[in-house]
C-alpha positions in Angstrom: 1.3 -20.6 60.2 2.5 -22.0 56.6 -0.9 -21.9 55.5 -1.1 -18.3 56.0 2.2 -17.6 55.0 1.2 -19.3 51.2 -2.2 -17.3 51.1 -0.3 -13.9 51.5 2.4 -14.5 49.1 -0.2 -16.6 47.1 -2.1 -12.7 47.4 1.2 -11.0 46.8 1.6 -12.9 43.4 -2.2 -12.3 42.0 -0.9 -8.8 42.7 1.7 -8.4 41.2 0.3 -9.9 38.4 -2.4 -7.4 38.1 -0.1 -4.4 38.2 2.3 -6.5 35.3 -1.0 -6.5 33.2 -2.1 -3.2 34.2 1.9 -2.1 32.9 1.5 -3.4 29.9 -1.9 -1.9 29.1 -0.6 1.1 29.6 2.4 1.0 27.7 0.7 -0.3 24.7 -2.4 1.7 25.0 -0.5 4.8 23.2 0.6 2.8 20.0 -2.3 1.0 19.9 -4.4 4.5 20.3 -2.1 5.7 17.7 -2.5 3.0 15.2 -6.2 3.2 15.2 -6.5 6.5 14.3 -3.3 6.8 11.8 -4.0 3.5 10.4 -7.3 1.4 10.6 -9.9 4.2 11.1 -8.6 5.8 7.5 -8.8 2.3 6.1 -12.6 1.6 7.5 -12.7 5.3 5.3 -11.2 4.5 1.9 -13.9 1.2 2.4 -16.2 3.0 2.6 -15.8 5.6 0.0 -14.9 2.6 -2.1 -18.9 2.1 -1.7 -19.6 5.7 -2.2 -21.9 6.7 -5.7 -20.7 9.0 -7.6 -22.2 11.3 -9.9 -20.6 12.4 -12.9 -19.2 15.6 -11.6 -16.9 13.8 -9.7 -19.7 14.6 -6.2 -20.3 11.5 -4.2 -24.1 11.0 -3.2 -24.0 9.7 -0.8 -25.9 6.3 -1.7 -23.9 3.0 -0.9 -23.2 0.8 -4.5 -20.8 -2.2 -5.7 -20.8 -0.7 -8.8 -17.0 0.6 -8.5 -15.9 -3.4 -6.9 -17.9 -4.9 -9.9 -15.9 -2.5 -12.9 -12.8 -2.5 -11.2 -13.1 -7.2 -10.6 -14.4 -7.9 -14.8 -12.7 -5.1 -16.4 -9.3 -6.2 -18.3 -8.0 -2.8 -17.8 -7.8 -3.3 -14.2 -6.3 -6.7 -13.9 -3.7 -6.2 -16.7 -2.5 -3.1 -14.4 -2.8 -5.0 -11.3 -0.2 -7.9 -13.1 2.1 -4.9 -14.6 1.8 -3.3 -10.9 3.9 -6.3 -9.4 5.7 -7.5 -12.4 7.8 -4.1 -12.5 7.8 -3.8 -8.9 9.3 -7.3 -8.6 11.9 -6.0 -11.1 12.8 -3.6 -9.4 13.2 -5.0 -6.0 15.3 -7.9 -7.8 17.6 -5.5 -9.4 17.8 -3.4 -6.1 18.9 -6.3 -4.4 21.5 -7.5 -6.9 22.2 -3.4 -7.2 22.8 -3.3 -3.3 24.2 -6.6 -1.6 27.7 -6.1 -3.0 27.7 -2.8 -1.4 26.2 -3.8 1.5 28.6 -6.4 1.8 31.2 -4.3 2.0 29.0 -2.0 4.5 29.3 -4.8 6.7 32.8 -5.9 6.8 34.1 -2.5 6.8 35.6 -0.5 9.8 36.3 2.3 11.5 35.9 6.3 10.6 35.4 4.9 7.1 33.0 2.4 7.6 30.7 5.9 8.7 31.7 7.7 5.6 30.2 4.8 3.8 26.6 4.6 6.2 26.4 8.2 5.6 27.0 8.2 2.5 24.1 4.9 1.7 21.9 7.6 3.4 23.0 10.5 2.4 20.1 10.3 -0.5 16.9 9.8 2.5 17.6 14.0 3.1 16.7 14.1 -0.7 13.4 14.0 -1.6 11.6 11.4 -4.5 10.6 14.4 -6.7 14.0 15.9 -6.8 15.6 12.8 -6.8 13.9 12.2 -9.9 14.2 15.6 -11.7 17.6 14.4 -11.7 17.0 11.5 -13.1 15.5 13.1 -16.0 18.7 15.6 -16.1 20.6 11.8 -16.5 18.6 10.1 -18.9 16.8 12.5 -21.3 17.3 13.0 -25.0 19.5 15.9 -24.5 20.7 14.2 -20.6 24.3 13.2 -19.8 24.2 9.7 -20.6 23.4 10.4 -24.5 25.5 13.4 -24.3 28.1 10.8 -24.1 26.6 8.1 -26.4 26.7 11.2 -29.3 29.8 12.1 -28.4 31.7 8.2 -29.2 29.4 9.1 -32.5 26.0 7.6 -31.7 23.6 8.1 -34.8 20.5 8.4 -32.3 19.4 8.4 -28.8 18.8 5.5 -26.3 15.4 5.9 -25.1 15.4 5.8 -21.5 12.8 8.2 -20.3 8.8 8.1 -20.7 9.2 4.0 -21.1 9.5 1.2 -18.3 13.2 1.6 -18.5 13.0 4.6 -17.2 11.2 3.6 -14.5 12.8 1.1 -12.9 16.5 3.2 -13.4 14.8 5.7 -11.2 13.7 3.5 -8.8 15.9 1.6 -8.3 18.4 3.8 -7.3 15.7 5.6 -5.0 15.1 2.6 -2.8 18.5 1.0 -2.6 19.4 3.1 1.0 16.6 1.2 2.3 17.7 -2.2 0.8 21.2 -1.3 1.8 20.5 -0.9 5.2 17.9 -4.1 6.2 20.6 -6.0 4.7 23.2 -4.6 6.7 20.5 -5.5 9.8 20.3 -9.3 8.3 23.6 -9.6 8.0 24.3 -9.9 11.9 24.2 -13.4 11.7 27.7 -13.7 9.4 30.7 -14.7 11.3 33.8 -14.7 9.7 34.6 -17.3 11.8 32.9 -19.7 10.0 34.0 -18.5 6.6 37.5 -18.6 7.5 37.1 -22.1 8.6 35.9 -23.1 5.1 38.2 -21.1 3.6 41.4 -23.1 5.7 39.4 -26.4 4.9 39.8 -25.7 1.4 36.6 -24.1 0.2 37.0 -21.1 -2.8 35.9 -17.8 -1.6 32.7 -18.6 -4.2 31.7 -21.4 -2.4 32.0 -20.0 1.2 30.3 -17.0 -0.3 27.2 -19.7 -1.2 27.6 -22.2 1.2 27.8 -19.9 3.7 27.8 -15.8 3.6 24.6 -16.3 1.5 22.4 -18.7 3.1 22.8 -16.5 6.5 22.0 -13.1 4.5 18.7 -14.7 3.8 16.8 -13.1 6.5 18.3 -9.4 5.4 17.7 -10.5 1.5 13.3 -11.3 2.9 13.6 -8.2 5.3 14.8 -6.1 2.3 12.6 -7.2 -1.3 10.0 -6.9 1.3 10.2 -2.9 2.5 11.0 -2.7 -1.3 8.7 -3.8 -3.4 6.6 -2.7 -1.2 7.9 0.8 -1.7 8.1 0.2 -5.5 4.2 -0.9 -5.5 3.3 2.7 -4.1 5.1 4.6 -5.6 3.0 7.7 -7.7 6.0 10.6 -8.5 9.1 8.6 -10.3 6.7 6.5 -12.6 4.5 9.7 -13.1 7.6 12.1 -14.1 9.6 9.0 -15.2 7.1 7.0 -17.3 5.6 10.2 -18.8 2.0 8.9 -18.0 3.4 5.4 -20.4 3.8 3.3 -17.7 0.5 2.8 -16.1 0.8 1.1 -12.4 -1.7 0.9 -9.8 0.0 3.6 -7.6 -0.4 6.2 -10.6 -3.7 5.1 -11.1 -4.8 5.6 -8.3 -3.7 9.1 -8.7 -5.5 10.0 -11.7 -8.5 8.8 -10.4 -8.7 10.6 -7.4 -7.0 14.6 -8.7 -7.9 13.8 -12.9 -11.3 12.6 -12.5 -12.2 13.6 -9.1 -13.6 9.7 -9.1 -12.5 9.3 -5.3 -14.9 5.9 -5.0 -12.8 4.1 -7.8 -9.8 5.7 -6.4 -10.5 4.2 -3.4 -11.5 0.5 -4.1 -7.8 0.5 -6.2 -6.2 1.9 -3.0 -8.4 -0.9 -1.3 -6.2 -3.7 -3.5 -2.6 -2.0 -3.3 -3.4 -2.5 1.0 -4.3 -6.1 -0.8 -1.2 -6.7 -2.3 0.7 -5.5 1.0 -1.0 -8.6 3.0 0.3 -11.1 0.7 3.3 -9.2 0.6 3.8 -9.9 4.5 2.2 -13.2 4.9 4.7 -14.1 2.2 7.7 -12.3 4.2 6.4 -13.6 7.0 6.4 -17.4 6.2 9.4 -17.0 4.7 11.6 -15.8 7.8 9.6 -18.7 9.7 10.4 -21.1 7.4 14.0 -19.8 8.3 13.8 -19.1 11.7 
């Protein structure tokens, strides 16, 4: 009798396991299909386009060739373009972090209605497109803009060159990407415990020492997440560098746009896009390793 009961229990457990596995598959299937259609297939198609032969008119012949990959790998211009893109994006990420960290920390420590107001103020810029916000920066940074008008009123002889260079691109992208960094930092500040800060202060630690030994280490996951998000968005931005850079700031994203829209060289644009994806993959791998090391 006990053997029969044990067999029945085992059969029931196996049935539960099978039904649970079916439920997991049913839950994962929709998102897997979305990723397949919305990400994997376009990436495969992009890789295939990068191997297409193209005529001088921009028409693809249907033949296969690795000429675009060879030209990109062997041309110093594209290596310099890659380095310039990574360096600029890292600088923008650092500037965004330095500006956003105090705001995010203040927002985390706020409460009540004031916290809600601050959160709305942080999110509200996302309701405007990057194009509109970039044109706003053009009005501020141009030779006849707000900044130079104020400087001229204080006696400046020549306007500051704040546009059509890397300075304007850095300023514009830093402001545009700040909401993403702030929200990521606020999410990472969940590990902060006010009691640990109070205990350190009670033991005689200065505010700077409390920040350096307690607040900053506990906020590293938020810093890593915000930096990853900001870096990826900076690398893939092309509207703001195109408008504020005036065609004088060369980045991977702007080069992809030029090759795809201006010169109609889709295989070269696809090749550069695949390089951008490789950069994203390396950034995600570095982030994952950092998170595991501090976990």
